[in-house]
C-alpha positions in Angstrom: -19.0 7.0 84.4 -15.6 7.0 85.8 -15.4 4.3 88.5 -14.7 6.9 91.2 -14.2 5.8 94.9 -15.3 2.2 94.2 -14.9 -0.2 97.0 -14.6 -3.7 95.6 -15.4 -5.4 98.9 -18.4 -3.2 99.5 -19.7 -3.8 96.0 -19.2 -7.5 96.4 -21.2 -7.5 99.6 -24.0 -5.7 98.0 -24.2 -8.2 95.1 -24.1 -11.2 97.5 -26.8 -9.7 99.7 -29.0 -8.9 96.8 -28.6 -12.3 95.2 -29.7 -14.0 98.3 -33.1 -12.4 98.0 -33.4 -12.5 94.3 -36.7 -13.7 92.9 -37.7 -14.5 89.3 -39.5 -11.2 89.1 -36.8 -9.1 90.7 -35.5 -6.2 88.7 -31.8 -6.3 88.0 -30.2 -2.9 88.0 -26.6 -2.4 87.0 -24.6 0.5 88.3 -21.1 1.7 89.1 -20.4 -0.1 92.3 -19.0 1.0 95.7 -20.4 4.1 97.3 -22.4 5.0 94.2 -24.3 1.7 94.5 -24.6 2.1 98.3 -26.2 5.6 97.9 -28.6 4.2 95.3 -29.6 1.3 97.5 -30.2 3.5 100.6 -31.6 6.6 98.9 -33.7 5.1 96.1 -34.0 1.3 95.6 -34.9 0.4 99.2 -37.6 3.0 99.2 -39.1 1.6 96.0 -39.2 -1.8 97.5 -40.8 -0.5 100.7 -43.5 1.3 98.7 -44.2 -1.4 96.1 -43.0 -4.7 97.5 -40.9 -5.3 94.3 -37.4 -6.6 94.8 -34.3 -5.0 93.2 -31.1 -6.9 92.6 -27.9 -4.8 92.2 -25.0 -5.7 90.0 -21.9 -3.7 89.1 -20.2 -2.9 85.7 -17.6 -0.7 84.1 -19.9 0.9 81.6 -18.8 -1.1 78.6 -21.6 -1.1 76.1 -20.2 -4.3 74.5 -21.5 -6.2 77.5 -25.1 -5.1 76.8 -24.6 -5.8 73.1 -23.4 -9.3 73.8 -26.5 -10.1 75.9 -28.9 -8.7 73.3 -27.2 -10.4 70.4 -27.1 -13.8 72.2 -30.7 -13.5 73.4 -29.4 -14.3 76.9 -30.4 -11.1 78.7 -30.0 -11.0 82.5 -29.9 -7.2 83.0 -33.0 -5.1 83.1 -31.8 -1.6 83.8 -28.2 -0.3 83.2 -26.5 3.0 83.7 -24.2 3.9 80.8 -22.6 7.3 80.1 -24.7 9.5 77.7 -22.6 8.8 74.6 -23.0 5.0 75.1 -26.8 5.6 75.4 -26.7 7.5 72.1 -24.9 4.6 70.4 -26.9 1.9 72.1 -30.2 3.5 71.2 -29.2 3.7 67.6 -28.3 0.0 67.6 -31.7 -0.9 69.2 -30.1 -2.1 72.5 -32.3 0.1 74.6 -36.0 0.7 74.9 -37.3 4.2 73.9 -38.8 6.0 76.9 -42.2 7.6 76.5 -42.9 10.9 78.2 -45.3 9.2 80.6 -42.2 7.4 82.0 -39.7 10.3 82.2 -42.0 13.3 82.6 -41.7 16.5 80.6 -38.3 16.7 79.0 -38.4 20.5 79.4 -38.1 19.9 83.2 -34.6 18.3 82.8 -31.2 20.0 82.6 -29.8 20.0 79.0 -28.1 16.7 78.2 -29.7 14.8 81.0 -32.6 13.1 79.1 -32.5 11.1 75.9 -34.9 9.1 73.7 -33.6 6.0 75.5 -32.3 7.3 78.8 -32.9 9.4 81.8 -30.2 10.7 84.1 -29.1 8.4 86.9 -26.6 11.1 88.0 -25.1 14.3 86.8 -21.3 14.7 87.5 -18.7 17.3 86.7 -15.0 17.4 86.0 -13.7 20.3 88.0 -10.5 22.1 89.1 -9.5 21.3 92.6 -6.5 22.2 94.7 -4.8 21.4 98.0 -5.2 24.5 100.3 -2.5 23.2 102.5 0.0 23.3 99.6 -1.3 26.6 98.1 -1.5 29.2 100.9 -3.6 32.3 100.6 -5.6 33.0 97.5 -5.8 29.9 95.3 -6.4 29.5 91.6 -9.6 31.0 90.2 -9.5 29.8 86.6 -8.1 27.2 84.3 -5.6 29.9 83.1 -4.3 29.8 86.7 -4.0 26.0 86.5 -1.7 26.6 83.4 0.2 29.4 85.2 3.1 27.6 86.9 4.9 30.9 87.8 2.0 32.2 89.8 1.2 28.8 91.3 4.4 26.6 91.4 4.0 22.8 91.5 2.9 19.9 89.5 -0.6 19.5 88.1 -2.6 16.3 88.0 -4.3 15.6 84.6 -6.5 12.8 83.3 -4.6 10.8 80.7 -7.1 11.0 77.9 -8.4 13.5 75.4 -12.1 13.5 76.5 -12.6 15.8 79.5 -9.1 17.2 79.0 -9.1 19.2 75.8 -12.1 21.1 77.1 -10.0 22.3 80.0 -7.3 23.4 77.6 -9.7 25.5 75.7 -11.0 27.1 78.9 -7.4 27.8 79.9 -7.1 29.7 76.5 -9.9 32.0 77.5 -12.9 30.2 75.9 -16.1 30.2 78.0 -17.5 26.7 78.6 -20.6 27.5 76.5 -18.4 28.2 73.4 -15.8 25.4 73.8 -17.3 23.0 71.3 -18.1 25.7 68.8 -14.4 26.6 68.9 -13.2 23.0 68.7 -15.3 22.4 65.6 -13.7 25.3 63.8 -10.7 24.7 61.5 -7.7 24.6 63.7 -9.8 24.3 66.9 -8.4 21.0 68.0 -4.9 22.1 67.2 -5.4 25.1 69.4 -6.3 22.7 72.3 -3.2 20.6 71.8 -1.0 23.8 71.6 -2.3 24.6 75.1 -1.5 21.1 76.2 2.0 21.5 74.9 2.5 24.4 77.3 1.5 22.5 80.5 2.8 19.1 79.6 6.2 19.4 81.4 4.4 20.1 84.6 1.8 17.3 84.5 1.5 14.1 86.5 -0.8 11.9 84.6 -3.6 9.9 86.3 -6.0 7.2 85.0 -8.1 6.5 88.1 -9.6 9.0 90.5 -8.0 7.2 93.5 -4.6 7.7 91.9 -5.3 11.4 91.3 -6.4 11.9 95.0 -3.4 10.1 96.3 -1.2 12.4 94.3 -3.0 15.5 95.7 -2.8 14.1 99.3 1.0 13.3 99.0 1.9 16.7 97.6 3.1 15.3 94.3 0.6 17.7 92.7 -0.8 20.9 94.1 -3.9 21.0 91.9 -5.7 18.5 89.7 -8.7 18.0 87.4 -11.1 15.6 89.0 -14.6 14.3 89.3 -16.4 16.5 91.8 -17.8 13.8 94.1 -14.4 12.3 94.6 -13.1 15.6 96.1 -16.1 16.1 98.2 -15.8 12.6 99.6 -12.3 13.3 100.9 -13.3 16.7 102.3 -16.3 15.3 104.1 -15.1 11.9 105.2 -11.3 12.5 105.6 -11.3 16.1 106.5 -8.9 17.1 103.7 -8.3 20.7 103.1 -9.2 20.7 99.4 -11.1 23.3 97.4 -13.2 23.0 94.3 -13.0 26.0 92.0 -16.5 26.0 90.5 -16.1 29.5 89.1 -13.2 28.4 86.9 -15.7 26.8 84.6 -16.6 23.1 84.3 -18.4 20.6 82.2 -21.0 18.2 83.5 -21.8 14.8 82.1 -24.6 12.3 82.7 -24.9 8.6 83.3 -28.4 7.5 82.3 -30.7 4.7 83.3 -31.6 2.7 80.2 -33.8 -0.3 79.9 -32.2 -3.2 78.0 -34.3 -4.2 75.0 -35.8 -7.6 75.5 -34.9 -7.8 79.2 -37.0 -10.4 81.2 -38.5 -7.5 83.3 -38.8 -4.8 80.7 -42.3 -3.7 81.8 -41.3 -3.7 85.5 -38.1 -1.7 84.7 -40.2 1.0 82.9 -42.5 1.1 86.0 -39.4 1.6 88.2 -38.2 4.5 86.0 -41.6 6.1 86.1 -41.4 6.1 89.9 -37.8 7.3 89.8 -38.7 10.2 87.6 -40.7 11.8 90.4 -38.5 14.6 91.6 -38.6 13.6 95.3 -37.6 10.1 94.5 -34.9 11.2 92.1 -33.3 13.4 94.8 -32.8 10.3 97.1 -29.4 9.5 95.5 -28.1 13.1 95.4 -28.8 13.5 99.1 -26.2 10.9 99.8 -23.7 11.3 97.0 -22.3 14.6 95.6 -23.7 14.2 92.1 -26.7 16.1 90.8 -30.0 15.1 89.4 -31.3 15.5 85.9 -34.7 16.7 86.8 -34.5 20.4 87.8 -37.2 20.2 90.5 -35.4 17.5 92.3 -33.1 20.1 93.7 -35.9 21.4 95.9 -35.7 18.1 97.9 -32.0 18.3 98.7 -30.9 20.1 101.9 -29.3 23.5 101.4 -26.1 22.6 103.2 -25.5 19.6 100.9 -26.7 21.3 97.7 -23.5 23.4 97.7 -21.6 20.2 96.8 -23.6 19.4 93.7 -22.6 20.6 90.1 -26.3 21.1 89.4 -27.0 23.5 92.2 -28.1 27.0 90.9 -24.9 28.6 92.3 -22.7 26.2 90.4 -24.4 25.2 87.2 -24.2 28.8 85.9 -20.4 28.2 85.6 -20.9 25.0 83.7 -21.9 23.6 80.4 -22.9 20.1 79.3 -20.5 17.7 77.6 -21.3 17.5 73.9 -22.3 13.9 73.4 -22.5 14.3 69.6 -19.0 15.7 69.4 -17.5 12.8 71.3 -19.5 10.1 69.5 -18.1 11.5 66.3 -14.5 12.2 67.4 -13.7 10.0 70.4 -11.6 7.3 68.6 -9.5 9.7 66.5 -8.9 12.2 69.3 -7.9 9.5 71.8 -5.4 8.1 69.3 -4.0 11.5 68.7 -3.8 12.2 72.4 -1.9 8.9 73.1 0.6 9.7 70.4 1.1 13.3 71.7 1.5 12.0 75.3 4.2 9.6 74.2 6.3 12.3 72.4 
């Protein structure tokens, strides 16, 4: 995941508080920190402890698979349950870093959105990269598509753009008229990636690059950019908590990705972690996080337990998910390194 709206002080307080009550049999779960962790604590983990009496200790990480690998290879494993992005679960599962999850733990895979369940993982959250704009800067009718994002004559002003290939070349393809469901098919064709970079050439002079979601939102608030690509919950956070006049353009098309809970192979509480995931996979329990944080669930029925007025903020809501498609994990596992190197070289030109 993308370290969005992380509060270091809040995360530190959570870790300190949890450590104070840690017992030998406590389950150590490792998430993304800040408000993400706070939503999990309030919406999910505290309820599990109340119902079962089993303690949960929360730690924070940056999603680096190398940290799990180092624990497993050294035999000094302190983490039980971690939340990597889906491509990292794919790689870690192949390396034997994670425990395969039987259906009695996850429930029927057919009841999950595509891309939100894996042999070794089940969705902890489902997020989207979306097009958002400042409605104070763009008066009247705003952009409706990624083609509009590229159209600087119709919508003057700088654009915010994530400074990496992943999550960016997909937007370039949609701007060139490719529906989300066909983007990876087109990228895999001869010349498909060149087509995406040709579109990036067109918008490059009008881009303000960002590497953290906080930086992107500061650029939008200051007026340095009038629109930006962004993680959906980060925009919703500013709209709800800071009363910003921002709009998410769901109908432009978007891709959703998944962070997954995975049990570390050989963890000291492997059995207890699997029991926790079994409880978490109950739709009502899974919905506890999404009620407090604008990321969706993996299990489809969990949406039934989320209030209607909040569901409108989730990428997995029925009104929104019809405009989206899942990020292709296999494509990025295969092409990530080469495409990021090409992107950096192109950006430096």
